[in-house]
C-alpha positions as MATLAB code, in Angstrom:
seq = 'XXXXXXXXXXXXXXXXXXXXXXXXXXXXXXXXXXXXXXXXXXXXXXXXXXXXXXXXXXXXXXXXXXXXXXXXXXXXXXXXXXXXXXXXXXXXXXXXXXXXXXXXXXXXXXXXXXXXXXXXXXXXXXXXXXXXXXXXXXXXXXXXXXXXXXXXXXXXXXXXXXXXXXXXXXXXXXXXXXXXXXXXXXXXXXXXXXXXXXXXXXXXXXXXXXXXXXXXXXXXXXXXXXXXXXXXXXXXXXXXXXXXXXXXXXX';
ca = [
      18.746  -14.949   30.014;
      18.280  -11.240   29.363;
      14.737  -10.077   28.653;
      13.879   -8.378   25.394;
      13.766   -4.616   25.523;
      10.578   -2.603   25.491;
       7.230   -2.399   27.158;
       4.439   -4.906   26.586;
       2.045   -2.513   24.864;
      -1.263   -3.646   23.364;
      -2.992   -1.579   20.709;
      -3.029   -0.326   17.135;
      -0.973    2.567   15.778;
      -2.142    4.292   12.613;
       1.117    5.532   11.107;
       1.500    7.896    8.165;
       4.551    6.319    6.501;
       6.933    8.858    4.958;
       8.423    8.556    1.499;
      11.771    6.788    1.191;
      11.370    4.265    4.009;
      10.401    0.632    3.672;
       7.376   -0.403    5.694;
       9.567   -2.434    8.035;
      11.968    0.460    8.651;
       9.031    2.745    9.425;
       7.598    0.125   11.776;
      10.898   -0.319   13.599;
      11.294    3.440   14.100;
       7.752    3.683   15.440;
       8.396    0.703   17.698;
      11.473    2.393   19.160;
       9.594    5.665   19.643;
       6.884    3.805   21.559;
       9.402    1.634   23.450;
       7.298   -1.356   22.415;
       8.428   -4.960   22.728;
       6.301   -6.576   20.031;
       4.979   -4.993   16.841;
       4.032   -5.843   13.270;
       2.322   -4.167   10.328;
      -0.614   -5.353    8.261;
       0.407   -4.699    4.673;
       3.498   -3.405    2.916;
       3.847   -0.048    1.187;
       6.652    0.438   -1.330;
       9.415    2.837   -0.192;
       8.327    5.484   -2.750;
       4.748    5.339   -1.427;
       3.352    7.136    1.611;
       0.288    6.897    3.778;
      -1.523    4.582    6.116;
       0.482    1.797    7.708;
      -1.546   -0.087   10.310;
       0.875   -1.175   13.041;
      -0.232   -3.715   15.640;
       1.391   -3.978   19.056;
       1.290   -6.817   21.567;
      -1.982   -8.734   21.558;
      -3.280   -6.538   18.748;
      -0.981   -8.464   16.375;
      -3.778  -11.052   16.330;
      -5.719   -8.810   13.921;
      -2.864   -8.738   11.392;
      -4.180  -11.724    9.447;
      -7.654  -10.330    8.854;
      -6.236   -6.880    8.063;
      -4.135   -8.355    5.258;
      -7.436   -9.407    3.666;
      -9.002   -5.963    4.085;
     -10.027   -3.672    1.234;
      -7.754   -0.675    0.702;
      -7.957    2.852   -0.645;
      -5.311    4.892   -2.489;
      -4.694    8.192   -4.188;
      -2.327    7.614   -7.096;
      -0.614   10.005   -9.495;
       0.010    8.556  -12.951;
       2.468   10.017  -15.410;
       1.730    9.326  -19.063;
       4.231    8.785  -21.860;
       6.595    6.284  -20.236;
       6.324    2.771  -18.825;
       8.956    1.502  -16.377;
       9.956   -2.034  -15.448;
       8.837   -1.519  -11.838;
       5.644    0.347  -12.723;
       6.732    3.436  -10.770;
       9.167    6.339  -10.941;
      12.003    4.301   -9.380;
      12.256    1.903  -12.315;
      13.988    1.903  -15.674;
      12.081    3.123  -18.740;
      11.093    0.184  -20.954;
       8.676    2.007  -23.262;
       8.255    5.634  -24.293;
       5.631    7.323  -26.416;
       6.671    8.940  -29.686;
       8.055   12.460  -29.779;
       4.681   13.628  -31.133;
       2.950   12.655  -27.889;
       1.559   15.786  -26.230;
      -0.628   14.172  -23.598;
      -3.782   12.146  -23.155;
      -7.230   13.362  -24.130;
      -9.441   13.465  -21.048;
     -12.375   11.717  -22.714;
     -10.073    8.890  -23.824;
      -8.816    8.424  -20.255;
     -12.319    8.449  -18.803;
     -13.371    5.807  -21.330;
     -10.408    3.593  -20.412;
     -11.008    4.006  -16.672;
     -14.488    2.591  -17.155;
     -12.916   -0.691  -18.313;
     -11.038   -1.043  -15.040;
     -14.002   -0.717  -12.686;
     -15.382   -3.904  -11.154;
     -13.785   -7.342  -11.160;
     -10.792   -7.852  -13.426;
      -7.848  -10.159  -13.963;
      -4.520   -8.609  -13.002;
      -1.051  -10.034  -13.605;
       1.142   -9.346  -10.532;
       4.313   -7.346  -11.284;
       7.748   -8.940  -11.294;
       8.824   -6.286   -8.803;
       6.745   -7.763   -5.986;
       7.245   -9.861   -2.857;
       5.268  -12.783   -4.269;
       7.420  -15.899   -4.126;
       8.440  -18.489   -6.682;
      10.478  -21.474   -5.474;
      11.022  -19.730   -2.146;
      12.403  -16.522   -3.667;
      10.519  -13.226   -4.046;
       9.839  -12.225   -7.627;
      11.781   -8.973   -7.269;
      15.006  -10.992   -6.855;
      14.450  -12.546  -10.281;
      13.508   -9.151  -11.729;
      16.752   -7.589  -10.492;
      18.634  -10.303  -12.404;
      16.742   -9.491  -15.570;
      14.643  -12.662  -15.362;
      10.937  -12.476  -16.123;
       8.722  -15.387  -15.097;
       5.196  -16.223  -16.133;
       2.708  -15.075  -13.500;
      -0.877  -16.318  -13.580;
      -3.447  -13.506  -13.487;
      -5.424  -13.040  -10.283;
      -8.967  -11.819   -9.795;
      -9.136   -8.419   -8.061;
     -11.971   -5.940   -7.680;
     -11.846   -2.184   -8.211;
     -14.829   -0.893   -6.228;
     -14.258    2.762   -7.045;
     -12.018    4.482   -9.580;
     -12.382    8.257   -9.792;
     -10.432   10.875  -11.710;
      -9.484   13.609   -9.246;
      -7.291   15.828  -11.407;
      -5.896   15.814  -14.946;
      -3.345   17.760  -16.968;
      -2.924   15.586  -20.052;
       0.516   14.399  -19.018;
      -0.521   13.424  -15.473;
      -3.667   12.256  -13.743;
      -4.520   11.758  -10.097;
      -6.980    8.981   -9.360;
      -8.683    7.644   -6.256;
      -8.874    3.850   -6.042;
     -10.790    1.639   -3.634;
      -9.921   -1.993   -4.215;
      -9.782   -5.515   -2.881;
      -6.746   -7.158   -1.306;
      -3.974   -8.157   -3.692;
      -4.534   -5.260   -6.095;
      -1.320   -3.688   -7.392;
      -1.814   -0.009   -8.158;
       1.475    0.041  -10.092;
       0.059   -2.628  -12.388;
      -3.235   -0.759  -12.673;
      -1.389    2.358  -13.871;
       0.692    0.278  -16.259;
      -2.373   -1.420  -17.737;
      -4.175    1.915  -18.144;
      -1.153    3.314  -19.990;
      -1.000    0.306  -22.269;
      -4.676    0.563  -23.143;
      -4.204    4.251  -23.926;
      -1.210    3.303  -26.083;
       1.145    5.867  -24.571;
       2.502    4.036  -21.515;
       2.194    5.145  -17.900;
       3.758    4.676  -14.488;
       3.105    5.818  -10.943;
       4.695    9.113   -9.981;
       3.270    8.994   -6.446;
       1.092    6.730   -4.325;
      -0.614    7.435   -1.018;
      -2.668    4.876    0.902;
      -5.683    6.467    2.529;
      -7.537    3.520    4.038;
      -7.132   -0.073    5.199;
     -10.381   -1.763    6.152;
     -12.088    0.428    8.790;
      -8.979    2.567    9.393;
      -8.372    5.905    7.667;
      -5.364    8.133    7.067;
      -7.184   11.096    8.644;
      -6.579    9.454   12.030;
      -2.912    8.598   11.448;
       0.145   10.220   12.992;
       3.299   11.140   11.069;
       6.468    9.339   12.085;
       8.398   12.522   12.948;
       5.522   13.754   15.097;
       5.368   10.399   16.883;
       9.095   10.491   17.589;
       8.802   14.007   19.045;
       5.925   13.219   21.410;
       6.612   13.079   25.168;
       3.986   10.319   25.486;
       3.679    8.620   22.080;
       1.802    5.693   23.662;
      -1.240    7.998   23.803;
      -1.644    7.555   20.037;
      -2.485    3.852   20.349;
      -6.001    2.574   19.775;
      -6.783    0.305   22.723;
      -8.044   -3.228   22.160;
     -11.494   -2.389   23.514;
     -11.726    0.626   21.167;
     -11.101   -1.309   17.947;
     -13.942   -1.462   15.406;
     -16.577   -4.100   16.171;
     -15.759   -7.596   14.999;
     -12.101   -6.879   14.318;
     -10.465   -8.535   17.331;
     -10.441  -12.363   17.323;
     -12.844  -14.049   19.738;
     -10.035  -15.673   21.724;
      -8.577  -12.280   22.558;
     -12.001  -10.863   23.425;
     -12.576  -13.726   25.809;
      -9.264  -13.056   27.575;
     -10.190   -9.397   27.917;
     -13.443  -10.386   29.645;
     -11.757  -12.689   32.185;
];
């Protein structure tokens, strides 16, 4: 029986996912660039989104479970005046502000943002990978079917306004697992009364890992020794690697 292709590499790759690729496509391209046999990522980014994708190779895949539960950080650009069915710029417009709408007043936005700090109940979007009867919700959404989704408790630890033009706002969000930034933007737009959707989204942190230390996919593919970008098992942040793997490393 032929062996699977690739080297048995162990470590973590911090990848800066480009726009337009699914997380799995980005992972597979990185895996080929590294000539790795086994790899997985620790949390999906939508194709329109960019930023930190934590990729685990070999024995480092054991951290994937705890990384899915990690807090995350984002920089999001909201566009006011229109709500879309997907919550982002790729969707169809389902609500638009009146022709008299000239933008949001900054003080009104800052007041609304205050309501979204801390613990809140968030209804997951239909355009998500959450499953109902074995099928992801986005399959129902694409057929025009909307199902009831129970709200889930999420926590917004930090929500800061970085820039503002009236028609757009850039915010920095630090949040718990399971938080949908598309839904956050949608809910902010609804509370303002003008509608809103995400124009751009960039993930800047996952647990102890930060985008500042990530490598772009094109740069990785051009490297003569891309394996040098991997974080070794013994260099991972304290407490991250499961005890069983630590014990094997000590043998």
